C-alpha positions as CSV (number, residue, x, y, z in Angstrom):
1,M,-6.0,-11.6,-33.9
2,T,-4.3,-12.9,-30.5
3,L,-6.9,-13.6,-27.8
4,K,-6.3,-11.9,-24.5
5,K,-5.4,-14.0,-21.4
6,I,-7.6,-13.1,-18.8
7,Y,-7.5,-14.8,-15.2
8,D,-9.8,-14.6,-12.5
9,Y,-8.6,-16.2,-8.9
10,S,-10.9,-14.1,-6.9
11,I,-13.0,-15.4,-4.1
12,D,-16.5,-14.5,-2.8
13,T,-16.5,-11.9,-5.7
14,D,-19.9,-9.9,-6.2
15,E,-21.6,-9.3,-9.7
16,N,-20.4,-5.5,-9.5
17,T,-16.7,-6.4,-9.3
18,L,-16.8,-8.9,-12.1
19,K,-18.5,-6.3,-14.3
20,Q,-15.9,-3.5,-13.2
21,F,-13.0,-5.8,-14.1
22,K,-14.8,-6.7,-17.8
23,D,-15.2,-3.3,-18.6
24,C,-11.8,-2.8,-18.0
25,Y,-10.3,-5.8,-19.7
26,S,-12.4,-5.5,-22.9
27,Q,-10.8,-2.2,-23.7
28,D,-8.7,-2.6,-26.9
29,Y,-5.4,-1.7,-25.6
30,V,-5.4,-4.4,-22.7
31,V,-3.3,-7.3,-23.8
32,S,-4.1,-9.4,-20.5
33,A,-5.5,-9.1,-17.1
34,A,-5.8,-11.1,-13.8
35,L,-8.2,-10.5,-10.9
36,M,-6.2,-11.4,-7.5
37,P,-8.1,-13.5,-4.6
38,D,-8.7,-10.4,-2.4
39,A,-10.5,-8.7,-5.5
40,H,-13.3,-6.4,-4.7
41,L,-15.2,-3.2,-5.9
42,G,-12.9,-0.1,-6.4
43,Y,-12.9,3.3,-8.0
44,V,-12.9,2.8,-12.1
45,A,-11.0,-0.6,-11.7
46,P,-11.5,-3.3,-9.0
47,I,-9.0,-3.5,-6.0
48,G,-7.2,-6.5,-6.7
49,A,-6.9,-6.2,-10.4
50,V,-3.7,-6.3,-12.9
51,L,-4.2,-5.0,-16.1
52,I,-1.5,-4.9,-19.0
53,T,-1.6,-2.6,-21.7
54,K,0.2,-1.4,-25.0
55,N,0.9,2.2,-25.8
56,Y,-1.5,3.4,-23.3
57,I,-1.6,4.1,-19.6
58,V,-4.5,4.7,-17.5
59,P,-4.3,7.3,-14.6
60,S,-7.6,5.9,-13.1
61,W,-6.5,2.4,-13.0
62,V,-3.5,3.5,-10.9
63,G,-6.2,5.4,-8.8
64,F,-5.9,8.3,-6.2
65,D,-3.1,6.7,-3.7
66,I,-0.1,6.6,-6.0
67,G,2.5,4.3,-4.7
68,C,0.6,2.7,-1.8
69,G,2.3,-0.4,-0.6
70,M,4.0,-2.0,2.3
71,I,7.2,-2.1,4.0
72,A,8.9,-4.9,6.6
73,V,11.7,-4.0,8.8
74,K,13.3,-6.3,11.0
75,L,14.1,-4.6,14.5
76,K,17.1,-6.1,16.7
77,S,17.5,-5.2,20.2
78,K,18.1,-7.6,23.5
79,N,14.9,-8.7,24.7
80,I,12.9,-6.7,22.3
81,L,9.6,-8.7,22.3
82,Q,9.6,-8.5,26.2
83,K,10.4,-4.9,26.2
84,I,7.7,-4.2,23.5
85,K,4.7,-6.2,25.7
86,K,6.1,-4.4,28.9
87,Y,6.0,-0.8,27.7
88,E,3.3,-1.2,25.2
89,D,1.1,1.7,26.4
90,E,4.0,4.0,26.5
91,I,5.0,2.9,23.0
92,F,1.4,3.3,21.7
93,K,1.5,6.9,22.9
94,N,5.0,7.9,21.8
95,V,4.8,6.5,18.2
96,K,1.7,8.6,17.9
97,R,3.6,11.8,19.2
98,H,6.4,10.9,16.5
99,V,4.0,10.0,13.5
100,P,0.7,12.5,12.3
101,M,-1.8,10.0,12.1
102,G,-5.3,10.4,10.4
103,L,-7.0,12.2,7.6
104,G,-5.4,15.4,6.5
105,E,-2.7,15.1,9.4
106,T,0.5,16.6,8.3
107,N,4.1,17.4,9.9
108,K,6.4,20.6,10.3
109,K,9.5,20.7,8.2
110,H,12.1,20.4,11.0
111,E,10.7,17.1,12.0
112,I,11.9,15.5,8.6
113,S,15.3,13.6,9.1
114,D,18.1,14.9,7.3
115,E,18.4,11.7,5.2
116,S,14.5,11.8,4.0
117,E,14.9,15.5,3.2
118,K,18.0,14.9,1.1
119,K,16.5,12.2,-0.7
120,F,13.3,14.3,-1.4
121,K,15.2,17.0,-2.9
122,E,17.1,14.6,-5.2
123,L,13.3,12.8,-6.3
124,L,12.2,16.5,-6.7
125,E,15.1,17.6,-9.0
126,K,14.8,14.2,-11.0
127,F,11.0,15.2,-11.6
128,R,11.9,18.9,-12.7
129,S,14.5,17.6,-15.4
130,G,11.5,15.5,-16.9
131,A,8.6,16.5,-18.8
132,H,6.0,18.1,-16.3
133,D,3.6,20.6,-15.4
134,K,4.8,23.6,-13.9
135,S,1.9,23.9,-11.4
136,I,2.3,20.4,-10.2
137,Y,6.0,20.8,-9.7
138,N,5.4,24.1,-7.6
139,F,2.7,22.0,-5.5
140,I,5.2,19.2,-4.7
141,R,7.8,21.3,-4.0
142,D,5.8,23.2,-1.4
143,V,3.7,20.3,0.3
144,G,6.4,17.5,-0.2
145,L,8.0,17.8,3.1
146,R,4.9,18.4,4.9
147,D,3.4,15.1,4.2
148,L,6.5,12.7,4.2
149,G,6.5,10.8,7.3
150,T,2.6,11.0,7.9
151,L,0.2,7.8,7.6
152,G,-3.0,8.9,7.1
153,A,-6.3,7.0,7.5
154,G,-8.3,4.3,6.3
155,N,-6.8,0.9,5.8
156,H,-3.1,2.4,6.3
157,F,-1.4,1.2,9.5
158,I,1.7,0.6,11.3
159,S,2.3,-2.6,13.6
160,L,4.8,-4.0,15.9
161,N,4.8,-7.9,15.3
162,Y,6.6,-11.1,16.5
163,E,7.3,-14.0,14.3
164,E,4.5,-16.6,14.8
165,K,6.6,-19.5,16.2
166,Q,8.8,-16.9,18.3
167,K,6.4,-15.3,20.5
168,S,8.6,-14.3,23.2
169,K,12.1,-14.3,22.0
170,G,13.7,-13.1,18.6
171,F,13.4,-10.3,16.4
172,A,10.4,-7.6,16.3
173,W,9.0,-6.7,13.0
174,L,7.8,-3.1,12.1
175,V,4.9,-3.4,9.3
176,I,3.7,-0.1,7.5
177,H,0.8,0.0,5.0
178,C,0.5,3.7,3.2
179,G,1.2,5.6,0.1
180,S,2.0,9.0,-1.2
181,R,-0.4,10.7,1.2
182,G,-2.3,13.8,0.3
183,L,0.5,14.9,-2.2
184,G,-0.4,11.6,-4.3
185,H,-4.3,12.2,-4.0
186,R,-4.0,15.9,-5.5
187,V,-1.6,15.1,-8.4
188,A,-3.4,11.9,-9.2
189,K,-6.9,13.7,-9.5
190,K,-5.2,16.5,-11.4
191,Y,-4.1,14.0,-14.2
192,M,-7.1,12.0,-14.2
193,I,-9.1,15.4,-14.7
194,K,-6.5,16.4,-17.3
195,T,-7.1,12.9,-19.1
196,S,-10.7,12.8,-19.0
197,G,-11.2,16.5,-19.9
198,S,-14.0,16.9,-17.1
199,E,-14.0,18.0,-13.7
200,E,-17.1,15.9,-12.8
201,E,-16.8,12.8,-15.1
202,Y,-12.8,11.8,-14.2
203,E,-13.5,8.8,-12.3
204,K,-14.0,6.5,-15.4
205,T,-11.6,4.6,-17.8
206,F,-9.7,7.3,-19.8
207,P,-6.7,6.1,-21.8
208,L,-3.6,8.3,-22.3
209,K,-1.3,7.9,-25.3
210,A,2.0,7.3,-23.4
211,D,4.1,9.2,-26.1
212,S,1.6,12.2,-25.9
213,E,3.2,15.4,-24.5
214,T,0.3,14.5,-21.4
215,G,1.4,11.0,-21.5
216,K,5.2,11.8,-20.7
217,E,4.0,14.2,-17.8
218,Y,2.1,11.5,-16.2
219,I,4.6,8.8,-16.3
220,N,7.3,11.3,-15.0
221,L,4.8,12.4,-12.2
222,L,4.1,8.6,-11.4
223,D,7.7,7.7,-11.2
224,F,8.1,10.6,-8.6
225,G,5.0,9.4,-6.9
226,L,6.3,5.9,-6.6
227,E,9.5,6.8,-5.2
228,Y,8.3,9.1,-2.8
229,A,5.6,6.6,-1.4
230,L,8.9,4.4,-0.9
231,L,10.4,7.3,0.9
232,N,7.4,8.3,2.9
233,R,7.3,4.6,4.6
234,I,11.1,4.7,5.1
235,E,10.4,8.0,7.1
236,I,7.6,6.8,9.3
237,S,9.9,3.7,10.0
238,R,12.6,6.0,11.3
239,R,10.2,7.8,13.5
240,V,8.9,4.7,14.9
241,V,12.7,3.3,15.6
242,K,13.1,6.8,17.2
243,A,10.1,6.4,19.6
244,L,11.1,3.1,20.8
245,E,14.6,3.8,21.6
246,E,13.5,7.1,23.5
247,I,11.5,4.4,25.9
248,F,14.2,1.5,25.6
249,K,17.0,4.2,26.1
250,T,19.3,1.9,23.8
251,K,19.9,1.8,20.1
252,I,18.0,-0.6,17.8
253,K,19.5,-2.2,15.0
254,T,17.3,-2.3,11.7
255,E,17.1,-4.5,8.4
256,L,15.1,-3.4,5.7
257,W,13.7,-6.4,4.3
258,V,11.2,-5.0,1.6
259,N,9.9,-1.8,0.6
260,K,7.1,-2.6,-2.2
261,N,4.2,-0.5,-4.1
262,H,1.1,-2.1,-4.8
263,N,-0.4,0.6,-6.6
264,H,1.1,1.5,-9.9
265,A,1.9,1.0,-13.3
266,I,5.3,-0.2,-14.3
267,Y,6.8,-0.2,-17.8
268,E,8.4,-3.5,-18.9
269,R,9.0,-5.3,-22.0
270,G,7.0,-2.7,-24.0
271,K,4.0,-2.7,-22.1
272,F,2.4,-0.8,-18.9
273,I,1.7,-3.5,-15.9
274,H,-1.0,-1.7,-13.8
275,R,-1.5,-3.1,-10.4
276,K,-4.4,-1.7,-8.7
277,G,-3.9,-3.3,-5.2
278,A,-1.9,-6.2,-6.4
279,T,1.7,-7.4,-5.0
280,P,4.5,-7.8,-7.7
281,A,5.4,-11.5,-7.6
282,K,8.4,-12.3,-9.8
283,K,10.6,-15.5,-9.4
284,N,12.1,-15.0,-5.9
285,E,10.9,-11.1,-5.6
286,R,10.2,-10.4,-1.8
287,G,6.7,-9.4,-0.9
288,I,4.5,-8.6,2.1
289,I,0.7,-9.4,2.2
290,P,-1.2,-8.1,5.2
291,G,-4.3,-9.9,6.4
292,N,-5.9,-7.7,9.0
293,M,-5.1,-6.1,12.4
294,R,-5.7,-9.4,14.3
295,D,-4.3,-11.7,11.9
296,G,-1.1,-9.9,11.0
297,S,1.0,-10.2,7.8
298,F,2.6,-12.7,5.6
299,L,6.3,-12.4,4.0
300,V,6.5,-14.1,0.8
301,T,8.6,-14.8,-2.1
302,G,7.2,-14.9,-5.6
303,L,7.1,-17.8,-7.7
304,G,7.0,-15.9,-11.0
305,N,3.6,-17.6,-12.0
306,P,2.8,-16.2,-15.6
307,K,-0.9,-16.8,-15.3
308,F,-1.0,-14.8,-12.0
309,L,0.7,-12.2,-14.4
310,N,3.8,-12.2,-11.7
311,S,1.4,-10.8,-9.2
312,S,-0.5,-11.6,-5.9
313,S,-2.9,-10.1,-3.7
314,H,-2.3,-7.0,-1.7
315,G,-4.4,-8.3,1.4
316,A,-7.2,-10.3,2.4
317,G,-9.9,-7.9,0.5
318,R,-12.9,-6.3,2.3
319,A,-15.8,-8.4,2.7
320,M,-18.0,-5.5,3.9
321,S,-17.9,-1.8,2.9
322,R,-17.2,0.6,5.7
323,H,-20.7,1.8,6.1
324,E,-21.7,-1.9,6.2
325,A,-19.1,-2.9,8.8
326,R,-19.8,0.0,11.2
327,S,-23.5,-1.0,10.9
328,K,-23.0,-4.7,11.7
329,I,-20.2,-5.0,14.0
330,S,-19.8,-3.8,17.6
331,V,-17.1,-2.5,19.7
332,D,-17.5,-5.2,22.0
333,E,-17.4,-7.5,19.2
334,M,-14.0,-6.0,18.1
335,K,-12.6,-5.9,21.7
336,K,-13.3,-9.5,21.9
337,T,-11.7,-10.4,18.4
338,M,-8.6,-8.1,19.2
339,S,-7.8,-9.3,22.6
340,G,-4.1,-9.3,23.7
341,I,-3.4,-6.8,20.7
342,K,-2.8,-2.8,21.7
343,T,-4.9,-0.8,19.4
344,K,-7.5,1.7,18.7
345,Y,-10.8,0.2,17.7
346,V,-11.4,1.3,14.3
347,I,-14.6,-0.6,13.5
348,D,-14.6,-0.2,9.6
349,E,-11.3,-1.9,9.8
350,A,-12.2,-4.8,12.3
351,P,-11.1,-8.2,11.2
352,Q,-14.4,-9.2,10.9
353,A,-14.7,-6.3,7.4
354,Y,-12.4,-8.5,5.8
355,K,-12.1,-11.9,4.0
356,N,-10.4,-14.8,5.3
357,I,-6.5,-14.3,4.7
358,Y,-5.8,-17.9,5.0
359,D,-8.3,-18.8,2.0
360,V,-6.7,-15.9,0.0
361,M,-3.2,-17.4,0.7
362,E,-4.4,-20.8,0.0
363,K,-5.8,-19.5,-3.5
364,Q,-2.5,-18.0,-4.5
365,K,0.0,-20.7,-3.6
366,S,1.2,-21.2,-6.7
367,S,2.0,-17.6,-7.2
368,V,3.8,-17.1,-3.8
369,K,5.5,-19.1,-1.1
370,I,4.9,-17.9,2.7
371,L,8.4,-17.5,4.4
372,K,7.1,-15.9,7.8
373,H,3.8,-15.3,9.2
374,L,4.2,-12.1,11.7
375,K,1.6,-11.5,14.3
376,P,0.4,-8.1,15.8
377,M,1.7,-6.9,19.3
378,I,0.7,-3.3,18.7
379,N,-1.5,-1.7,15.9
380,W,-1.8,2.1,15.0
381,Q,-4.9,2.8,12.5
382,E,-7.1,6.0,12.3
């Protein structure tokens, strides 16, 4: 019998998170697992867990936000950093006009760019050609464009950044964190219920045989959801750039640096790699790891470390629950912490509510190499 390879790189981890991790990796179909430095308690599987399985896929380990992830886009225009600082109030308002933000916020069909609408129809047709539940197809067809290009709430954010060593010159960087929105949540819940057979007890570990009919349906749905999340971030980035161009009255050149999911299950070499809030980090693979709305994000490249299961953290990881943050952190404290950054003061997303991102990056220096540190100028979060 081959022993499972289990790795734990977590920092400041509580017993409940470690128990949750053990409950997951103890399943017979799990062949290896790793806990990233940012790990904390999640639904069913810890946030920051990598769980590799054979023959089975577990919808609850992917979770509700299929395809949640990050995009980084380099923005090129003459004196762009100075312009962002000069017009920050107008930019803050105009981006909010272009990008629906907040829980349940949607948009109108005519607001979708032609490129994104075309891509969505291609994804929908690809989904329809595979194993699928007809009611799920109808739902995606009806609401897909409504949710596309919207941000949502919680830890999802948009930020405009500068490179740490180039505060007043050089490029601006657009960073976005979000996933498949309400569409992804609804279909994920549907298959968690379908797999568990219960509408009350579905938030537990229920494996799905990959070659079963339901398994084929879920994998096809998952593939769609991951592509949809990538497209959602692209559409948001287009809207932010449009908002900037309206104010600057000039075109902005863009360069997509990375667009990556960190909530997924990917089939590789006969196994399913479940990442519940973990960034893929194969050799030379680009990634982006956000810290918090004050400390910004790190552009990284993977080192392909097998002991990290070719993964890294997806952020800093929560140090406080949302309720705890709201009870312990004042608006004045947050304002002081966020000095110099234009933002809405969302207390449960305050930097103090997160682990120290510098400690997290140090812990995983054998998994990823830091290329650039991006620091926020303007941040949008609901």
